FISE-22608 format. One record per residue: x, z, y of N, C-alpha, C in turn. Coordinates in steps of 0.02 Angstrom, whole numbers, padded with zeros to 5 digits, always signed. Atoms other than C-alpha are relative to their C-alpha. Layout:
residues N
XZYXZYXZY
...
END
This chain:
residues 212
+00044-00020+00055-02018-00634+01486+00024+00063-00035
-00027-00061+00031-01901-00498+01420-00026+00061+00037
+00025-00056-00040-01949-00382+01563-00075+00008-00010
+00073-00004+00010-02133-00425+01535-00016+00035-00066
+00011-00033+00064-02125-00376+01351+00012+00075+00006
-00017-00071-00005-02041-00212+01395-00049+00037+00045
+00042-00034-00049-02147-00171+01546-00073+00003-00019
+00071+00003+00014-02319-00225+01486-00018+00024-00070
+00015-00018+00069-02307-00195+01299+00040+00060-00025
-00039-00058+00020-02181-00053+01294+00052-00015-00054
-00049+00018+00051-02063-00149+01179+00070+00018+00025
-00067-00020-00022-01889-00074+01184+00055-00016-00051
-00051+00023+00047-01799-00157+01038-00012-00073-00016
+00005+00072+00012-01762-00336+00990+00048-00021-00055
-00043+00033+00049-01689-00443+00851+00020-00067+00030
-00025+00060-00033-01579-00580+00924+00027-00049-00052
-00020+00052+00047-01564-00738+00820+00007-00066+00037
-00010+00063-00035-01491-00901+00883-00042-00056-00031
+00038+00052+00034-01585-01003+00753+00045-00056-00025
-00040+00052+00031-01530-01158+00661-00013-00070+00028
+00015+00065-00029-01581-01297+00780+00065-00035+00022
-00059+00039-00021-01459-01437+00823+00009+00002+00075
-00002-00002-00073-01503-01437+01008-00036+00062+00025
+00031-00062-00025-01538-01272+01099-00064-00015+00040
+00062+00005-00039-01713-01249+01171+00005+00051+00057
-00008-00047-00055-01670-01170+01338+00072+00005+00022
-00065-00007-00032-01518-01105+01428+00054+00030-00045
-00049-00036+00042-01435-01010+01285+00005-00033-00068
-00009+00028+00067-01359-01077+01125+00024+00051-00050
-00021-00052+00047-01305-00911+01050-00027+00067+00021
+00022-00068-00016-01359-00730+01039+00051+00034+00045
-00052-00030-00041-01193-00684+01119-00011-00015+00074
+00015+00018-00069-01239-00778+01277-00058+00041+00027
+00058-00039-00022-01405-00688+01285+00019+00073+00011
-00024-00068-00009-01321-00519+01262+00040+00005+00065
-00045-00001-00057-01192-00561+01394-00037-00008+00066
+00039+00010-00061-01328-00607+01518-00022+00066+00032
+00022-00065-00025-01374-00423+01535-00075+00008+00004
+00073-00002-00006-01559-00462+01521-00031+00060-00036
+00030-00055+00037-01594-00330+01389+00018+00067+00030
-00020-00063-00033-01495-00194+01476-00039+00012+00063
+00038-00007-00063-01581-00228+01641-00072+00018-00013
+00071-00014+00016-01750-00215+01554-00010+00065-00038
+00006-00065+00031-01712-00048+01473-00009+00000-00075
+00005+00001+00073-01704-00102+01291+00047+00052-00030
-00039-00055+00029-01642+00042+01183+00035-00018-00065
-00029+00018+00066-01604-00045+01018+00002-00076-00006
-00008+00072+00008-01535-00220+00986+00029-00014-00069
-00024+00019+00067-01512-00302+00817+00028-00071+00003
-00031+00066+00003-01397-00449+00783+00006-00022-00073
+00002+00028+00068-01381-00564+00633+00063+00012-00040
-00055-00005+00047-01272-00535+00481-00012-00047-00058
+00007+00051+00053-01238-00661+00343+00047+00016-00058
-00043-00019+00057-01170-00583+00181+00024-00060-00040
-00019+00059+00039-01165-00756+00102+00022-00058+00044
-00019+00053-00046-01110-00852+00256-00061-00036+00028
+00054+00038-00031-01212-00973+00360+00025-00071+00013
-00023+00069-00005-01192-01162+00344-00012-00029+00070
+00011+00024-00068-01263-01187+00520+00058+00020+00045
-00055-00026-00042-01119-01085+00591+00068-00021-00028
-00062+00020+00034-00982-01121+00464-00017-00053-00053
+00021+00053+00047-01023-01290+00384+00043-00006-00062
-00045+00006+00058-00872-01279+00269-00009+00057-00050
+00012-00055+00046-00940-01120+00189+00045+00060+00011
-00043-00057-00015-00806-01008+00263-00038+00051+00041
+00032-00053-00039-00843-00849+00360+00034+00009+00068
-00041-00008-00059-00728-00881+00508-00042+00011+00063
+00040-00005-00061-00859-00909+00644-00048+00059-00002
+00047-00056+00003-00986-00782+00582+00037+00067+00008
-00039-00062-00007-00850-00648+00569+00024+00008+00072
-00021-00003-00070-00786-00692+00742-00057+00023+00045
+00058-00020-00039-00961-00674+00813-00015+00074-00009
+00013-00071+00011-00982-00503+00732+00052+00043+00034
-00051-00039-00036-00816-00444+00804-00017+00003+00074
+00020+00001-00071-00878-00497+00976-00058+00049+00011
+00058-00044-00007-01042-00405+00949+00018+00073-00009
-00026-00068+00007-00950-00250+00889+00030+00024+00066
-00031-00017-00064-00848-00251+01050-00054+00010+00054
+00054-00007-00049-01006-00278+01152-00037+00066-00009
+00037-00062+00013-01092-00131+01068+00035+00061+00028
-00039-00057-00025-00952-00017+01126-00004+00008+00076
+00009-00003-00073-00994-00056+01308-00074+00003+00019
+00072+00003-00013-01184-00061+01291-00032+00069-00007
+00038-00063+00006-01304+00083+01319-00050-00003-00058
+00048+00008+00055-01418+00012+01184+00034+00014-00067
-00024-00005+00069-01398+00059+01001-00002-00069-00031
-00002+00066+00031-01348-00092+00899+00009+00005-00075
-00006+00002+00073-01359-00138+00716-00001-00073-00022
+00001+00067+00030-01335-00289+00604-00059-00004-00048
+00054+00013+00047-01488-00359+00515+00018-00064-00038
-00024+00057+00040-01449-00477+00371-00056-00044-00027
+00044+00043+00040-01529-00622+00283-00017+00037-00065
+00017-00035+00062-01618-00568+00124+00048-00020-00056
-00048+00009+00056-01508-00548-00031-00032+00027-00064
+00027-00022+00065-01538-00517-00216+00053+00035-00043
-00054-00024+00042-01368-00460-00281+00040+00052+00038
-00030-00056-00037-01292-00291-00234+00075-00005+00008
-00073-00004-00004-01107-00309-00275+00030-00044+00054
-00027+00039-00056-01071-00455-00157-00017+00029+00068
+00019-00032-00063-01165-00363-00020+00045+00059+00015
-00044-00057-00008-01063-00206-00048+00070-00022+00021
-00067+00026-00017-00901-00306-00043+00002-00025+00071
+00004+00027-00068-00956-00393+00117+00000+00056+00052
+00004-00056-00047-01002-00230+00205+00067+00036+00005
-00065-00034-00001-00837-00150+00155+00053-00042+00036
-00048+00044-00034-00740-00302+00217-00010+00002+00075
+00013-00006-00071-00826-00289+00385+00034+00062+00028
-00031-00063-00023-00768-00109+00402+00076-00008+00003
-00072+00010+00002-00592-00159+00353+00024-00042+00059
-00016+00042-00058-00597-00284+00497-00024+00031+00066
+00018-00035-00060-00657-00154+00621-00072-00007+00022
+00071+00008-00017-00842-00197+00618-00039+00056-00034
+00030-00061+00028-00930-00031+00595-00073+00009+00021
+00071-00005-00018-01104-00068+00662-00041+00015-00063
+00043-00011+00059-01239+00001+00546-00035-00064-00021
+00030+00061+00028-01315-00130+00432-00070+00015-00027
+00068-00002+00028-01500-00155+00396-00003-00059-00048
-00006+00054+00049-01494-00253+00235-00066-00036-00010
+00060+00040+00010-01618-00394+00214-00022+00001-00073
+00027-00005+00068-01730-00373+00062-00065-00040-00004
+00062+00036+00011-01862-00493-00002-00050+00046-00034
+00052-00041+00030-02022-00398-00036-00029-00032-00062
+00030+00026+00062-02122-00419-00197-00035-00067+00012
+00030+00066-00007-02173-00600-00222+00008-00038-00066
-00009+00042+00059-02195-00732-00355+00069-00032+00001
-00067+00027+00005-02031-00801-00418+00005-00069+00033
-00001+00067-00030-02076-00978-00365+00003+00005+00076
+00000-00009-00073-02108-00915-00188+00069+00019+00025
-00067-00023-00020-01940-00827-00178+00051-00056-00005
-00047+00056+00007-01846-00978-00243-00009-00050+00057
+00014+00048-00054-01932-01090-00115+00029+00025+00066
-00026-00027-00062-01889-00975+00030+00076+00006-00001
-00073-00007+00006-01712-00946-00034+00034-00066+00015
-00029+00066-00012-01676-01132-00034-00008-00019+00073
+00014+00018-00070-01757-01156+00137+00044+00039+00048
-00038-00044-00045-01660-01010+00213+00075-00001-00013
-00071+00005+00013-01492-01054+00138+00030+00058-00036
-00026-00054+00041-01477-00904+00025+00029-00031-00063
-00032+00038+00053-01351-00975-00096+00022+00040-00060
-00032-00033+00057-01245-00862-00204-00048+00043-00040
+00043-00045+00038-01375-00733-00249-00063-00033-00027
+00056+00037+00029-01503-00867-00290+00005-00003-00076
-00008+00002+00073-01429-00864-00465-00037+00056-00035
+00039-00055+00028-01517-00697-00493-00070-00025-00016
+00067+00027+00010-01684-00786-00473+00000-00054-00053
-00003+00055+00048-01629-00936-00574+00006+00026-00072
-00005-00030+00067-01581-00825-00721-00068+00025-00023
+00066-00027+00018-01751-00742-00716-00048-00057-00015
+00045+00057+00010-01837-00912-00705+00006-00030-00070
-00009+00027+00067-01764-00959-00874-00042+00038-00052
+00043-00040+00044-01870-00821-00952-00072-00015+00018
+00068+00022-00015-02042-00899-00959-00050+00057+00003
+00047-00057-00001-02125-00731-00990+00001+00035+00068
-00005-00033-00065-02065-00673-00818-00015-00047+00058
+00006+00050-00053-02096-00833-00723-00059+00012+00046
+00060-00011-00041-02271-00786-00664-00008+00072+00024
+00004-00070-00021-02236-00601-00639+00032+00008+00069
-00031-00012-00065-02197-00534-00464+00072+00023-00009
-00069-00024-00001-02013-00511-00429+00005+00055+00052
-00006-00056-00046-01975-00343-00349+00074+00018+00008
-00071-00015-00014-01813-00278-00270+00025+00066-00028
-00018-00066+00027-01804-00119-00376+00074+00006-00017
-00068-00006+00025-01637-00153-00459+00050-00008+00056
-00044+00013-00057-01554-00222-00302+00006+00063+00043
-00001-00060-00043-01603-00070-00198+00028+00061-00036
-00027-00057+00039-01562+00053-00338+00076-00002+00000
-00073+00007-00001-01384-00015-00345+00028+00019+00068
-00024-00016-00067-01363-00002-00157-00007+00075+00014
+00011-00072-00010-01437+00174-00155+00051+00041-00038
-00051-00036+00040-01319+00231-00293+00068-00003+00034
-00064+00007-00035-01170+00162-00198+00001+00043+00063
+00005-00041-00061-01229+00247-00038+00007+00074-00016
-00005-00070+00020-01247+00413-00129+00072+00020-00016
-00070-00013+00017-01068+00400-00192+00047-00010+00060
-00042+00017-00059-01002+00335-00025-00042+00009+00063
+00045-00014-00056-01097+00420+00118+00017-00038+00064
-00020+00036-00060-00997+00325+00250-00016-00075-00004
+00019+00071+00009-01058+00158+00180-00046-00021+00057
+00033+00017-00063-01124+00063+00330-00071-00028-00007
+00070+00019+00007-01288+00001+00256-00043+00062+00007
+00038-00061-00016-01412+00124+00329-00076-00009-00006
+00072+00013+00003-01584+00040+00325-00014-00064-00039
+00024+00061+00033-01685-00093+00237-00044-00038+00049
+00042+00044-00041-01761-00241+00329-00037-00047-00047
+00038+00039+00048-01901-00315+00225-00022-00068+00028
+00030+00065-00012-01949-00498+00223-00062-00003-00045
+00060-00005+00042-02131-00488+00163-00024-00068-00024
+00014+00068+00022-02129-00656+00075-00062-00004-00045
+00060-00001+00042-02270-00603-00041-00060+00030+00036
+00054-00028-00040-02377-00535+00101+00017+00069+00026
-00016-00063-00033-02366-00388+00220-00031+00059-00037
+00032-00056+00035-02493-00278+00128+00034+00015-00066
-00034-00009+00065-02410-00307-00040+00068+00034+00010
-00066-00029-00014-02240-00265+00035-00007+00073+00020
+00009-00069-00024-02304-00109+00123-00019+00047-00057
+00021-00042+00056-02389-00042-00033+00059+00014-00047
-00059-00009+00044-02231-00070-00136+00049+00048+00031
-00048-00043-00034-02121+00014-00006-00022+00073+00000
+00026-00069-00001-02233+00167+00008+00002+00030-00070
+00001-00025+00069-02250+00182-00181+00071+00016-00025
-00067-00008+00028-02064+00164-00216+00049+00034+00047
-00047-00029-00048-01984+00226-00056-00015+00071+00020
+00017-00068-00019-02078+00387-00028+00012+00012+00074
-00014-00017-00070-02020+00471+00132+00050-00048+00032
-00048+00049-00027-01887+00336+00149-00035-00062+00026
+00037+00060-00021-02022+00204+00178-00029+00012+00070
+00020-00013-00069-02027+00243+00364+00030-00055+00044
-00028+00052-00044-02010+00105+00494+00058+00026+00041
-00059-00022-00037-01843+00111+00584-00018+00024+00069
+00021-00021-00067-01936+00129+00749-00023+00072+00001
+00022-00070+00003-01997+00299+00688+00053+00046-00029
-00053-00041+00031-01833+00358+00612+00045+00031+00052
END
């Protein structure tokens, strides 16, 4: 099916996620196995994205540590150095900039220099974001939403990622080598709403990565 997507639809990039199921559906139980199979290289894929977890992942590290997720990223970093495809890390959506900055810097300190496409929740009602955050295991930065929820005047207003992205952009401007290079939107409030917000606030930066 990988070759079919590439050959018939012209798809040349993929996001590889193992998922959170207890029992694998198929022959592979990890993105690393799929990468190692050579299927994407044989099909001519030019860009491959792998998962990053700034706040950890309880499916991978049930104790809340980062041992297994960091080990997987080190493996993927090594794989990227032998692959013809460009590779990048795409993260779960986050709401708080400073922990993300610290996480990205720690990756570099550990030799993981793949560019990062930071996950960002697009404009949506606060209740919607809280629901998805709990379902997706976004833990630490959920407190940003909880603080806002205490203000009843803001409870029904759309939550937008302005402040989060402004902090990251300011850090990037001061530190050009910072490895976060793109934004990966989760359009939890709808694709049209997200696209309009991105174009209005991102200007020329609101360009899909496939066109950059």
